C-alpha positions as CSV (number, residue, x, y, z in Angstrom):
1,M,177.6,148.8,244.1
2,K,180.5,150.9,243.0
3,P,182.9,151.5,245.9
4,R,183.2,155.0,247.3
5,I,186.4,154.8,249.2
6,V,187.2,156.9,252.3
7,H,190.5,156.7,254.2
8,I,190.5,157.9,257.8
9,I,193.9,158.7,259.3
10,G,193.6,158.5,263.1
11,N,196.3,159.5,265.6
12,G,197.4,156.2,267.1
13,D,200.9,154.7,266.8
14,N,199.9,152.6,263.7
15,A,198.6,155.5,261.6
16,H,201.9,155.3,259.7
17,I,200.6,152.2,257.9
18,Y,198.7,154.7,255.7
19,N,202.0,155.7,254.1
20,T,203.0,152.2,253.1
21,E,201.4,152.6,249.7
22,Q,199.5,155.1,247.5
23,R,195.9,155.4,248.5
24,K,193.0,156.3,246.2
25,G,189.9,157.9,247.6
26,I,188.8,160.6,249.9
27,K,191.0,161.3,252.9
28,L,189.9,162.5,256.3
29,T,192.2,163.3,259.2
30,C,191.5,163.8,262.9
31,N,192.5,166.8,265.0
32,L,196.2,167.1,264.4
33,P,197.3,164.3,262.0
34,P,200.6,162.6,262.7
35,F,202.0,163.5,259.3
36,S,201.1,165.7,256.3
37,V,198.2,164.5,254.1
38,P,198.4,167.0,251.3
39,D,195.2,165.9,249.5
40,A,193.0,165.5,252.6
41,Y,189.3,166.5,252.2
42,A,189.2,167.8,255.8
43,T,190.3,167.3,259.3
44,C,187.6,166.6,261.9
45,I,187.5,168.4,265.2
46,V,185.2,167.4,268.1
47,D,186.2,168.9,271.4
48,F,186.4,172.2,273.4
49,K,190.1,171.6,274.2
50,M,191.1,171.8,270.6
51,C,189.0,174.9,270.0
52,K,190.6,176.5,273.1
53,A,194.1,175.7,271.7
54,I,193.2,177.2,268.3
55,T,191.8,180.3,270.0
56,E,195.0,180.7,272.0
57,G,197.0,180.2,268.8
58,S,199.0,177.2,270.2
59,V,197.8,174.9,267.4
60,I,196.2,175.2,264.0
61,P,194.9,172.0,262.4
62,P,195.8,171.7,258.7
63,G,193.5,172.3,255.8
64,E,189.8,172.7,256.0
65,W,187.8,171.6,259.1
66,V,184.6,169.6,259.7
67,M,183.5,170.6,263.2
68,G,181.3,168.5,265.6
69,M,178.7,169.6,268.1
70,R,181.0,171.0,270.8
71,P,183.1,173.1,268.3
72,K,179.7,174.4,266.9
73,M,178.8,175.4,270.5
74,W,182.2,177.1,270.8
75,C,181.6,179.0,267.6
76,D,178.2,180.1,268.8
77,N,179.7,181.3,272.1
78,H,182.8,182.9,270.5
79,P,181.7,184.8,267.4
80,Q,185.2,186.2,266.9
81,F,186.6,182.6,266.7
82,Y,184.1,181.8,263.9
83,M,184.9,185.0,262.0
84,N,188.6,184.4,262.3
85,H,188.4,180.8,261.0
86,A,185.2,180.7,258.8
87,S,187.3,180.3,255.6
88,R,188.7,177.1,257.0
89,I,185.4,175.6,258.3
90,K,184.1,173.3,255.6
91,G,181.0,172.6,257.7
92,F,179.4,171.4,260.9
93,F,178.4,167.8,261.6
94,T,176.4,167.3,264.7
95,E,174.7,164.0,264.1
96,K,175.2,161.4,266.8
97,P,174.1,157.8,266.7
98,E,171.4,156.7,269.1
99,Y,173.8,154.2,270.8
100,V,176.1,157.0,271.9
101,D,175.0,158.5,275.2
102,N,176.8,161.9,274.9
103,Y,179.2,163.8,272.7
104,T,182.0,163.4,275.2
105,D,182.1,159.6,274.4
106,F,182.0,160.3,270.6
107,N,185.6,160.8,269.9
108,C,187.2,162.3,266.8
109,G,187.7,158.9,265.1
110,H,184.0,158.0,265.7
111,M,182.9,161.3,264.2
112,A,185.1,161.1,261.2
113,T,183.9,157.5,260.4
114,Y,180.3,158.4,260.9
115,Y,180.7,161.5,258.8
116,A,182.4,159.4,256.1
117,I,179.4,157.2,255.9
118,K,176.5,159.6,256.5
119,K,177.8,162.7,254.7
120,L,180.3,161.5,252.2
121,K,178.3,158.3,251.4
122,G,181.4,156.1,251.8
123,N,180.8,152.4,251.5
124,E,184.4,151.3,251.8
125,I,186.1,152.7,254.8
126,H,189.9,152.3,255.5
127,M,191.0,153.1,259.0
128,Y,194.6,153.7,260.2
129,G,195.8,154.4,263.7
130,F,192.7,153.2,265.6
131,D,194.9,151.4,268.1
132,S,192.4,151.4,271.0
133,I,190.3,148.8,269.1
134,F,193.2,146.4,269.5
135,D,195.3,147.4,272.4
136,M,195.2,149.2,275.8
137,N,196.9,152.0,274.0
138,L,195.1,155.4,273.7
139,R,198.2,157.4,272.9
140,S,197.6,160.0,270.3
141,C,200.0,162.3,268.4
142,S,197.8,165.1,269.6
143,D,199.1,164.4,273.1
144,F,202.4,166.1,272.0
145,Y,200.5,169.4,271.7
146,L,197.5,169.1,274.0
147,Q,197.9,167.5,277.4
148,S,195.7,164.4,278.0
149,D,195.2,162.1,280.9
150,R,196.7,158.7,279.9
151,E,196.9,157.2,283.3
152,K,195.7,153.6,283.5
153,T,192.4,154.4,285.2
154,N,191.4,156.9,282.6
155,T,192.7,154.7,279.7
156,F,190.5,151.9,281.0
157,R,187.5,154.1,281.3
158,L,187.9,155.6,277.9
159,S,188.5,152.3,276.2
160,N,185.3,150.9,277.8
161,N,183.4,153.9,276.5
162,W,184.9,153.9,273.0
163,R,184.9,150.2,272.0
164,P,181.2,149.5,272.3
165,I,180.6,152.5,270.0
166,W,182.8,150.9,267.3
167,Q,181.0,147.6,267.6
168,S,177.6,149.3,267.2
169,M,178.7,151.4,264.3
170,F,180.1,148.5,262.4
171,Q,176.8,146.6,263.0
172,E,174.7,149.7,262.0
173,F,176.2,149.6,258.5
174,P,176.3,146.0,257.3
175,N,176.6,147.1,253.7
176,V,179.7,149.2,254.4
177,K,183.0,147.4,254.2
178,F,185.5,148.5,256.9
179,Y,189.3,147.8,256.7
180,L,191.2,148.2,260.0
181,Y,195.0,148.5,259.6
182,H,197.1,147.4,262.5
183,N,200.2,145.4,263.4
184,H,198.2,142.4,264.7
185,D,194.6,141.1,264.3
186,N,193.7,140.5,268.0
187,S,190.8,142.9,268.3
188,R,189.4,143.7,271.7
189,I,185.9,143.7,270.3
190,E,183.9,141.2,268.3
191,L,184.1,142.3,264.7
192,P,181.2,141.5,262.3
193,T,181.7,140.0,258.8
194,N,181.8,143.5,257.2
195,V,185.1,144.3,259.0
196,E,188.4,143.1,257.9
197,V,191.7,143.5,259.7
198,V,194.7,144.2,257.5
199,V,197.9,143.3,259.3
200,K,201.0,145.3,258.4
201,K,204.1,144.8,260.5
202,K,207.1,147.2,260.6
203,K,210.0,145.9,258.5
């Protein structure tokens, strides 16, 4: 099968690994990417908090947007918002896997990865800045613009919600090859054979 490559640039500390070489394929970013990705296909948006910030004018995610269920609800409830930004909205993606209890647990990285496979038909997925798979580190560059609770209790709760979703998603698509880029290979979840960790340390 010919590879259809999708690069997903997350917002964790190790997203910078994306810039260590030229990348061929489709590029997706999440919320507010940590650096400019000029040829990005779209940025994915999943939550009300981002929609509220866009409405207030405090942030504007770059490029075109793919919006999840909660942003779709926001557009339905705020017609002016949709009218103001319709030219940026590439589409809505509301599909949620059966193993995800609710959209609150389905974070932007989850949605971008699921979209890359289901909608873009990617069969080789490269992921950067997904630090919560490896560390108790849920920091996001979006935190500089939108306040988030990163106290230990909430970090523990979120990581316990997010990690099983990754494990299930990797298992759901055994014919998709995933590459996780990080500064070490000690994953906090069991990775199936279709997932490879690419270790890149800072020089």
